[in-house]
C-alpha positions as CSV (number, residue, x, y, z in Angstrom):
1,M,-52.5,53.4,15.3
2,F,-50.4,50.9,17.4
3,S,-52.2,48.1,15.7
4,L,-51.6,49.4,12.2
5,A,-47.9,50.0,12.8
6,A,-47.5,46.5,14.1
7,V,-49.1,45.0,11.1
8,A,-47.0,47.1,8.7
9,S,-43.8,46.1,10.6
10,A,-44.8,42.4,10.4
11,L,-45.5,42.6,6.7
12,L,-42.1,44.2,6.0
13,C,-40.3,41.5,8.0
14,C,-42.1,38.8,6.1
15,S,-41.2,40.5,2.8
16,I,-37.5,40.6,3.6
17,G,-37.4,37.1,4.9
18,L,-39.0,35.6,1.8
19,I,-36.8,37.6,-0.5
20,G,-33.8,35.9,1.2
21,L,-35.3,32.5,0.2
22,T,-35.8,33.3,-3.4
23,P,-33.5,31.2,-5.7
24,R,-30.6,33.3,-7.0
25,A,-30.1,33.9,-10.7
26,D,-26.3,34.1,-10.5
27,A,-24.2,31.9,-12.9
28,A,-23.2,28.6,-11.4
29,N,-19.6,28.0,-10.3
30,P,-17.5,25.3,-11.9
31,G,-18.9,22.8,-9.4
32,G,-22.4,23.4,-10.8
33,T,-23.9,24.9,-7.7
34,A,-24.9,28.5,-7.0
35,P,-22.3,30.6,-5.2
36,T,-23.0,30.9,-1.5
37,G,-22.3,33.5,1.2
38,S,-24.0,36.5,-0.5
39,T,-27.1,38.2,0.7
40,K,-27.7,40.1,-2.5
41,A,-31.4,40.1,-3.5
42,P,-32.4,39.2,-7.1
43,A,-32.3,41.9,-9.7
44,G,-35.2,44.4,-9.4
45,A,-36.1,43.3,-5.9
46,T,-36.4,46.1,-3.2
47,G,-37.6,46.2,0.3
48,K,-41.0,47.5,-0.9
49,T,-41.7,44.4,-3.1
50,A,-44.7,42.6,-2.0
51,P,-44.0,39.2,-0.4
52,P,-44.5,36.3,-2.8
53,K,-47.3,33.9,-2.2
54,K,-46.5,30.8,-0.2
55,T,-47.4,28.6,-3.1
56,A,-44.8,30.4,-5.3
57,S,-42.1,29.9,-2.7
58,K,-42.8,26.2,-2.5
59,Q,-42.7,25.9,-6.3
60,A,-39.3,27.8,-6.4
61,S,-37.9,25.4,-3.8
62,T,-39.0,22.2,-5.5
63,S,-38.0,23.4,-8.9
64,L,-34.3,23.0,-8.0
65,H,-34.8,19.2,-8.3
66,V,-35.0,18.6,-12.1
67,L,-36.8,15.5,-13.3
68,T,-36.3,16.0,-17.0
69,V,-32.6,15.1,-16.7
70,R,-31.5,12.0,-14.8
71,I,-28.8,9.2,-14.8
72,T,-30.2,5.7,-15.4
73,S,-27.0,3.7,-15.6
74,V,-23.3,3.9,-14.9
75,S,-20.5,1.5,-15.8
76,C,-16.8,1.4,-15.5
77,M,-14.8,1.2,-18.7
78,P,-12.7,-0.3,-20.4
79,T,-13.2,-3.7,-19.0
80,A,-9.4,-4.3,-18.8
81,R,-9.2,-1.6,-16.1
82,C,-12.4,-2.6,-14.2
83,N,-13.8,-5.3,-12.0
84,T,-16.9,-7.2,-12.8
85,N,-18.7,-4.8,-10.5
86,A,-19.6,-2.0,-13.0
87,H,-20.1,0.5,-10.2
88,E,-16.5,0.2,-9.0
89,V,-13.9,2.5,-10.6
90,S,-10.4,3.9,-9.9
91,T,-9.6,7.6,-9.5
92,H,-8.7,8.9,-13.0
93,G,-10.7,6.0,-14.3
94,T,-13.5,6.3,-16.9
95,L,-17.3,5.9,-16.4
96,L,-19.9,5.5,-19.1
97,L,-23.2,7.2,-18.2
98,K,-26.6,6.7,-19.8
99,G,-29.8,8.5,-18.9
100,K,-32.5,11.0,-19.9
101,G,-31.6,14.5,-21.1
102,L,-27.8,14.1,-20.6
103,T,-25.6,16.2,-22.9
104,P,-21.9,16.8,-23.3
105,G,-20.5,19.4,-21.0
106,M,-22.9,18.7,-18.1
107,T,-21.3,18.6,-14.6
108,V,-21.4,15.4,-12.6
109,A,-20.4,15.7,-8.9
110,F,-19.0,13.1,-6.6
111,P,-18.9,13.1,-2.8
112,H,-15.9,14.8,-1.3
113,T,-15.9,12.4,1.7
114,P,-16.9,8.7,1.7
115,G,-20.7,8.6,1.5
116,G,-21.0,12.3,1.8
117,R,-23.6,14.6,0.4
118,I,-23.1,16.6,-2.8
119,G,-22.3,20.2,-2.1
120,P,-20.6,23.4,-3.5
121,S,-17.1,22.0,-2.8
122,S,-17.8,18.5,-4.3
123,P,-15.3,17.1,-6.8
124,Y,-16.8,17.1,-10.3
125,S,-16.2,16.1,-13.9
126,H,-17.8,17.1,-17.2
127,L,-19.5,14.7,-19.6
128,R,-17.9,14.3,-23.0
129,N,-18.7,12.3,-26.2
130,S,-17.1,9.0,-27.1
131,T,-17.8,6.3,-29.6
132,L,-19.7,4.4,-26.9
133,G,-21.6,7.4,-25.5
134,L,-21.2,10.0,-22.8
135,I,-18.2,9.4,-20.5
136,L,-16.3,11.2,-17.8
137,T,-13.0,10.9,-15.9
138,V,-13.3,10.3,-12.2
139,P,-11.7,13.2,-10.4
140,S,-8.7,12.6,-8.1
141,K,-10.5,13.8,-5.0
142,A,-13.7,11.8,-5.6
143,H,-14.9,9.4,-2.9
144,S,-17.4,6.6,-2.9
145,G,-21.1,7.4,-2.7
146,H,-24.0,8.7,-4.8
147,I,-23.3,11.0,-7.8
148,M,-25.5,13.7,-9.2
149,V,-25.7,16.0,-12.3
150,L,-25.5,19.7,-11.3
151,L,-27.3,22.2,-13.6
152,S,-27.4,26.0,-13.8
153,H,-29.1,28.2,-11.2
154,G,-28.6,25.7,-8.4
155,R,-30.7,23.0,-10.0
156,H,-29.8,19.3,-9.8
157,T,-31.0,15.8,-10.8
158,S,-31.8,12.9,-8.6
159,S,-28.7,11.1,-7.2
160,Y,-27.5,7.8,-8.6
161,G,-25.4,5.1,-7.0
162,P,-23.6,4.3,-4.9
163,I,-20.4,4.3,-7.0
164,T,-17.3,2.8,-5.3
165,V,-14.2,4.8,-6.0
166,V,-10.8,3.2,-5.2
167,R,-7.3,4.7,-5.3
168,Y,-5.6,2.0,-7.2
169,A,-5.8,0.4,-10.6
170,L,-8.4,-2.4,-11.0
171,H,-6.9,-5.4,-12.7
172,P,-4.7,-3.6,-15.2
173,P,-3.2,-5.4,-18.2
174,P,-0.4,-7.6,-17.1
175,P,3.1,-6.1,-17.3
176,P,5.5,-7.1,-20.1
177,A,6.8,-10.6,-19.6
178,L,10.0,-10.7,-17.6
179,P,12.4,-13.5,-16.9
180,T,11.3,-15.6,-13.9
181,V,12.7,-14.5,-10.6
182,P,14.5,-17.3,-8.7
183,T,12.2,-19.0,-6.2
184,A,12.8,-19.3,-2.5
185,T,14.2,-22.8,-3.0
186,A,16.8,-21.6,-5.5
187,A,18.8,-19.4,-3.1
188,S,21.8,-21.7,-2.4
189,G,25.3,-20.3,-3.0
190,T,24.5,-16.7,-2.5
191,A,26.0,-14.2,0.0
192,F,22.9,-14.8,2.2
193,E,24.1,-18.3,3.0
194,G,26.1,-18.9,6.2
195,Q,26.6,-16.2,8.8
196,G,26.7,-12.5,8.2
197,M,27.4,-9.4,10.2
198,W,26.0,-5.9,9.5
199,I,28.3,-2.9,9.4
200,W,26.7,0.5,9.9
201,Y,29.7,2.8,10.2
202,L,32.8,1.2,8.9
203,S,34.9,3.7,10.9
204,A,33.3,2.5,14.1
205,S,33.8,-1.2,13.3
206,D,37.3,-2.2,14.5
207,G,38.3,1.4,13.7
208,G,37.7,0.7,10.0
209,N,40.8,-1.5,10.0
210,L,40.1,-4.0,7.2
211,A,42.8,-6.5,8.4
212,S,41.2,-6.5,11.9
213,I,37.7,-6.9,10.4
214,V,38.8,-9.8,8.2
215,A,40.5,-11.6,11.2
216,Q,37.5,-11.1,13.5
217,A,35.1,-12.3,10.8
218,H,37.1,-15.5,10.2
219,A,37.4,-16.2,13.9
220,A,33.6,-15.9,14.4
221,D,32.7,-17.9,11.3
222,V,31.3,-14.8,9.6
223,T,31.3,-15.3,5.8
224,T,29.5,-12.2,4.6
225,V,29.6,-8.6,5.7
226,F,26.6,-6.2,5.0
227,V,28.0,-2.7,4.7
228,K,25.8,0.4,4.5
229,S,26.0,2.0,1.0
230,S,23.4,4.8,1.0
231,D,20.7,6.7,2.9
232,G,17.7,8.0,1.1
233,S,17.8,9.1,-2.5
234,S,20.9,11.3,-2.8
235,N,23.3,10.3,0.0
236,Y,25.6,7.6,-1.2
237,W,28.1,6.5,1.4
238,S,31.7,6.5,0.2
239,Q,32.5,3.7,2.6
240,F,31.0,1.2,0.2
241,S,33.6,1.4,-2.6
242,P,35.1,-0.9,-5.2
243,Q,38.3,-0.8,-3.2
244,L,36.5,-2.1,-0.1
245,V,34.8,-4.9,-2.0
246,A,38.0,-5.9,-3.7
247,E,40.0,-6.1,-0.5
248,L,37.4,-8.1,1.4
249,H,36.9,-10.4,-1.6
250,A,40.7,-11.0,-1.7
251,N,40.5,-12.1,2.0
252,G,37.7,-14.6,1.4
253,L,34.7,-12.6,2.5
254,K,31.5,-11.8,0.5
255,V,30.3,-8.2,0.6
256,C,26.7,-7.0,0.4
257,A,25.4,-3.5,0.3
258,W,22.4,-2.2,2.3
259,Q,20.6,1.0,1.8
260,F,18.1,2.7,4.1
261,V,15.1,4.0,2.1
262,Y,12.2,6.4,2.8
263,G,9.9,6.3,-0.2
264,T,9.8,10.1,-0.9
265,N,12.0,9.7,-4.0
266,P,12.0,6.0,-5.0
267,A,13.7,6.5,-8.3
268,G,16.6,8.2,-6.6
269,E,16.8,5.4,-4.1
270,A,16.9,2.9,-6.9
271,N,19.7,4.7,-8.5
272,L,21.8,4.6,-5.4
273,G,21.1,0.9,-4.9
274,A,22.2,0.2,-8.5
275,E,25.4,2.2,-7.8
276,A,26.3,-0.1,-5.0
277,V,25.7,-3.1,-7.2
278,A,27.9,-1.5,-9.9
279,N,30.6,-1.1,-7.2
280,G,30.8,-4.9,-6.8
281,A,28.2,-5.8,-4.1
282,D,27.5,-9.6,-4.0
283,C,23.9,-8.7,-3.0
284,L,21.8,-5.7,-2.1
285,V,19.5,-5.5,0.9
286,I,16.6,-3.0,1.2
287,D,16.2,-1.6,4.8
288,A,12.7,-0.3,4.5
289,E,10.8,0.5,7.7
290,G,8.1,2.8,9.0
291,E,8.9,5.5,6.4
292,Y,7.5,3.2,3.7
293,E,4.2,2.4,5.4
294,G,1.4,3.5,3.2
295,R,3.7,4.0,0.2
296,Y,2.7,1.2,-2.2
297,G,3.1,3.4,-5.3
298,S,6.6,4.4,-4.2
299,A,7.6,0.8,-3.4
300,Q,6.4,-0.3,-6.8
301,T,8.4,2.5,-8.5
302,Y,11.5,1.6,-6.5
303,I,11.4,-2.1,-7.3
304,A,10.6,-1.5,-11.0
305,D,13.4,1.1,-11.4
306,L,15.9,-1.0,-9.4
307,R,15.2,-4.2,-11.3
308,A,15.5,-2.3,-14.6
309,R,19.1,-1.4,-13.6
310,I,20.4,-4.5,-11.8
311,G,18.4,-7.2,-13.6
312,V,15.6,-9.5,-12.3
313,T,17.9,-12.3,-11.1
314,Y,20.4,-10.2,-9.1
315,P,20.2,-11.3,-5.4
316,L,18.0,-8.8,-3.6
317,G,16.9,-8.9,0.0
318,L,14.4,-7.1,2.3
319,A,15.2,-6.4,5.9
320,S,12.1,-5.0,7.6
321,F,9.6,-5.6,10.5
322,P,9.3,-9.3,11.5
323,Y,5.7,-9.2,12.7
324,V,3.7,-8.4,9.6
325,Y,0.4,-8.1,11.5
326,D,1.7,-5.1,13.4
327,H,2.3,-3.2,10.2
328,P,-0.8,-3.7,8.0
329,S,0.0,-0.8,5.6
330,F,3.6,-1.8,4.9
331,P,3.9,-3.0,1.3
332,Y,5.4,-6.4,1.9
333,S,3.5,-7.7,-1.1
334,V,5.4,-5.3,-3.3
335,F,8.8,-5.6,-1.9
336,L,8.5,-9.5,-1.7
337,G,6.1,-9.8,-4.6
338,P,6.9,-10.6,-8.3
339,N,10.3,-9.3,-9.4
340,G,10.9,-8.0,-5.8
341,A,13.3,-9.3,-3.2
342,Q,14.0,-13.0,-3.4
343,F,15.4,-13.1,0.2
344,N,13.6,-12.1,3.3
345,A,15.7,-11.0,6.3
346,P,13.2,-9.9,9.0
347,Q,14.7,-8.0,11.9
348,M,14.0,-10.5,14.7
349,Y,15.3,-8.4,17.6
350,W,13.7,-10.3,20.4
351,K,14.9,-8.1,23.2
352,D,13.5,-5.0,21.5
353,I,10.2,-6.8,20.8
354,G,10.1,-7.9,24.4
355,N,9.8,-11.7,24.1
356,S,12.0,-14.8,23.8
357,V,14.0,-16.1,20.9
358,D,11.5,-19.0,20.6
359,T,8.5,-16.6,20.3
360,A,10.3,-14.3,17.9
361,Y,10.9,-17.3,15.6
362,A,7.4,-18.7,15.7
363,N,5.6,-15.4,15.1
364,T,8.0,-14.3,12.4
365,Y,7.8,-17.5,10.4
366,I,4.0,-17.7,10.7
367,S,3.4,-14.2,9.4
368,N,6.1,-14.2,6.7
369,R,5.6,-17.7,5.2
370,V,2.7,-16.4,3.1
371,Y,5.1,-14.3,0.9
372,G,6.9,-17.5,-0.2
373,R,10.4,-16.1,0.1
374,A,13.3,-17.9,1.8
375,I,13.7,-16.4,5.3
376,Y,17.2,-15.5,6.6
377,P,16.8,-14.4,10.3
378,L,18.5,-11.2,11.3
379,G,19.3,-11.3,15.0
380,Q,20.7,-8.7,17.5
381,T,24.0,-8.5,19.2
382,Y,23.3,-5.0,20.6
383,S,21.5,-4.3,23.9
384,H,23.6,-7.1,25.5
385,P,21.8,-10.3,24.8
386,S,23.2,-13.3,26.6
387,N,25.5,-15.7,24.9
388,E,22.9,-18.4,25.5
389,E,20.3,-16.4,23.6
390,L,22.8,-15.9,20.7
391,V,23.5,-19.6,20.5
392,R,19.8,-20.5,20.7
393,F,19.1,-18.0,17.9
394,R,21.6,-19.9,15.7
395,E,20.2,-23.3,16.7
396,E,16.6,-22.4,16.0
397,A,17.6,-21.1,12.5
398,I,18.7,-24.6,11.7
399,D,15.5,-26.1,13.2
400,Y,13.4,-23.7,11.0
401,G,15.3,-24.6,7.9
402,A,17.2,-21.3,7.4
403,T,20.4,-21.7,5.5
404,G,21.8,-18.3,6.6
405,I,21.5,-15.8,9.4
406,S,23.0,-12.4,10.1
407,W,23.5,-10.0,13.1
408,W,23.0,-6.3,13.8
409,D,25.6,-5.0,14.2
410,W,29.4,-5.0,14.2
411,Q,30.1,-1.8,16.1
412,E,27.8,-2.7,19.0
413,T,29.0,-6.3,19.4
414,P,31.2,-6.6,22.6
415,A,34.1,-9.0,22.5
416,S,32.4,-11.4,24.8
417,E,29.6,-12.0,22.2
418,W,31.9,-12.8,19.3
419,T,32.7,-16.2,20.8
420,A,29.0,-17.2,20.9
421,L,28.8,-16.7,17.1
422,A,31.4,-19.5,16.6
423,E,30.4,-21.9,19.3
424,P,29.6,-25.4,18.1
425,L,25.8,-26.1,17.9
426,V,23.8,-29.1,19.1
427,P,20.3,-30.1,17.9
428,L,17.5,-28.5,19.9
429,S,15.1,-31.1,21.3
430,S,13.0,-28.6,23.2
431,V,11.8,-26.7,20.1
432,I,9.3,-27.9,17.5
433,P,9.1,-25.4,14.7
434,N,5.6,-23.9,14.3
435,P,4.4,-24.8,10.7
436,G,1.5,-22.3,10.8
437,Y,0.4,-19.6,8.3
438,T,-1.3,-16.3,8.9
439,E,-5.0,-17.0,9.8
440,L,-7.3,-14.5,8.1
441,E,-11.1,-14.1,8.4
442,Q,-13.8,-11.6,7.6
443,G,-13.1,-8.3,9.2
444,N,-9.3,-8.4,8.9
445,K,-7.5,-5.7,6.9
446,G,-4.0,-5.1,5.7
447,D,-1.3,-6.4,3.4
448,P,-1.7,-10.1,4.2
449,V,-5.4,-9.8,3.2
450,L,-4.3,-7.9,0.0
451,W,-1.8,-10.6,-0.8
452,M,-4.4,-13.3,-0.4
453,Q,-6.9,-11.4,-2.6
454,E,-4.3,-11.0,-5.3
455,H,-3.9,-14.8,-5.5
456,L,-7.6,-15.5,-5.1
457,A,-8.3,-13.1,-8.0
458,S,-6.1,-15.3,-10.2
459,A,-8.8,-18.0,-9.7
460,I,-11.9,-15.8,-9.3
461,P,-11.4,-12.7,-11.6
462,S,-14.2,-10.8,-9.9
463,Q,-12.3,-10.7,-6.6
464,A,-11.3,-7.1,-5.7
465,T,-7.9,-6.3,-4.3
466,T,-8.8,-3.9,-1.5
467,G,-6.9,-5.3,1.5
468,I,-10.3,-5.6,3.3
469,F,-11.6,-9.1,4.1
470,D,-15.3,-8.5,3.4
471,A,-18.2,-10.8,2.9
472,T,-17.5,-11.1,-0.8
473,T,-13.9,-12.2,-0.2
474,A,-15.1,-14.8,2.4
475,A,-17.6,-16.2,-0.1
476,N,-15.0,-16.3,-2.9
477,L,-12.5,-18.0,-0.6
478,A,-15.1,-20.6,0.5
479,A,-15.8,-21.3,-3.2
480,F,-12.1,-21.6,-3.9
481,Q,-11.7,-24.0,-0.9
482,S,-14.5,-26.2,-2.1
483,A,-13.0,-26.4,-5.6
484,H,-9.7,-27.6,-4.0
485,G,-11.1,-30.1,-1.6
486,I,-10.6,-27.9,1.4
487,A,-13.3,-27.3,4.1
488,P,-15.2,-24.2,2.9
489,T,-14.7,-22.1,6.0
490,G,-14.1,-18.8,4.3
491,K,-11.0,-18.4,6.5
492,T,-7.3,-19.0,5.6
493,E,-5.2,-21.8,7.1
494,A,-2.2,-23.7,5.9
495,A,-3.9,-25.8,3.2
496,S,-5.7,-22.8,1.8
497,W,-2.6,-20.7,1.7
498,Q,-0.6,-23.4,0.0
499,A,-3.3,-23.8,-2.7
500,L,-3.5,-20.0,-3.2
501,L,0.3,-19.6,-3.4
502,A,0.4,-22.1,-6.2
503,L,-1.3,-19.5,-8.3
504,P,0.4,-16.3,-9.6
505,P,-0.9,-13.1,-8.0
506,V,-2.8,-10.7,-10.3
507,A,-0.9,-7.6,-11.2
508,V,-1.9,-4.4,-9.4
509,N,-0.7,-1.0,-10.6
510,W,-0.3,1.1,-7.5
511,T,-0.7,4.8,-8.0
512,G,-0.8,6.1,-4.4
513,G,-0.7,5.1,-0.8
514,G,-2.0,1.6,-1.2
515,P,-5.2,-0.4,-0.6
516,S,-8.1,1.0,1.3
517,G,-7.6,-1.7,3.9
518,G,-4.0,-0.7,4.7
């Protein structure tokens, strides 16, 4: 009796276990895979049902992989929005699929993480008819990897790929022609020339007494004052007014506005920048810092909206981080790119950085030269720099060819430092300006790589603009170098940069945070 009971118990356990492995007949969810989490047995099954044969269980398991339907080719379309690599596509882009047994309405799933496996939570899209064949729109949450058709009852096809999904537009049609923006060599006569002083709070700068401000500016050879005009997208500062501009103009000073921007509402920030211009500003400076890192789409919207309001020739400057390589995801290539700021005023605060005036100049110029905009060094009078450092900062500006400098900021400049701003200068014999450019090679990432790729793609259309210096980029650069009589090292140096910058960068339509290499 003990033996018979044990056998019966074992058979019952086997029966229950195998029932749990039987494929479910429930309808597939929108992702195309059977719902999970339920222990419900198939209709008609009971605990008394005889266990299926092992061969039947094996057939049920393998039948989930369907061979009568499969993808045989995938290509990005239309060509105007694709690279030469047919397997590379943007989110919200279009793919043309061909294969066996494919029909409109079928569900095609993408990985939900880079290179991930297809699962119940995978992003998906449905096939639909077009004049060219079956197409789909790449879902916004799709990632690179193999794709798969999901069928009813948990069935699926073989995977196909990999497909590379990027979060930016691939070589979109060029934007409408706009008047040429002044080049870096056409900057003379603007408010950026000479010596400037930045004003944060007007009320804290000589108590807001304009007569005192004018007198101090003239005594220190300050020709332009940069006054804060707004913060963010809705906070316009009343201190920058037509009355302020008119009075300072009447006393021989140029007046520029500067706005601090965040990138959360770029259209609103552009509106406030345009308001300061309408109030009489001789130039406008964008103070964009860490808040704009990883916000390429916002930067492009801001520049486009601002230029639409102030015109493409109005003098626009950028005051941001001096060491580009420390901020690889900051959109320098947008702010200083086509129709962006013509004037680059990097914040060269050597005491905050922790090095000398000499080092600040060398590193700033090496990393900023690649953007091709005239550099107007912004130094510091706060944190008690020595008068010798202030004079050296002025002298090195001349050695590096800058035609204007400015200082942060009025309210933090002690009386003892104002004299250093007007002290006569002598040529520096101990400093030889560093003529270098940013050196890039395979493995590097960030905005300088992206900027290089945008110019390289002008000569080699198949070059992707990812911000990642991969093997393909190195090969393309070497081919470009050979074609221009430069040693084909596949690395950038001065001669390569100069040849690349002679070409216009390809247009990139940013729709999100930026390149994958940011």
